[in-house]
C-alpha positions as CSV (number, residue, x, y, z in Angstrom):
1,M,8.0,-24.3,74.8
2,G,7.2,-27.5,73.1
3,R,6.9,-27.9,69.3
4,L,3.7,-28.6,67.6
5,P,3.1,-32.1,65.9
6,H,4.6,-32.1,62.4
7,V,2.2,-31.7,59.5
8,G,1.9,-34.9,57.4
9,F,2.4,-33.4,53.9
10,R,5.7,-32.0,54.9
11,D,7.0,-35.3,56.2
12,S,8.5,-36.3,53.0
13,H,11.1,-33.6,52.9
14,H,11.1,-32.1,56.4
15,P,10.3,-35.0,58.8
16,D,10.7,-32.8,62.0
17,S,9.0,-29.6,60.5
18,T,6.1,-28.0,62.3
19,I,3.5,-25.6,61.0
20,L,5.5,-22.8,62.4
21,D,8.3,-23.6,60.0
22,F,6.2,-23.1,56.9
23,T,7.4,-20.6,54.3
24,P,5.0,-17.9,53.0
25,N,4.4,-19.9,49.9
26,E,3.6,-23.1,52.0
27,W,1.2,-21.1,54.0
28,W,-0.7,-20.0,50.9
29,A,-0.6,-23.5,49.5
30,F,-2.1,-24.7,52.8
31,L,-4.5,-21.9,53.5
32,G,-5.4,-20.7,50.1
33,P,-8.1,-23.4,49.3
34,H,-9.8,-22.6,52.7
35,L,-9.7,-18.8,52.2
36,A,-11.0,-19.2,48.6
37,R,-14.2,-21.0,49.6
């Protein structure tokens, strides 16, 4: 199974990370603003 394209804001410290590699805190940082609308 192929990996998703990496997410831009993670590039600086995890160049080959994907959205699947997020930690719970990163998920909240990413999703929180969208869920709070």
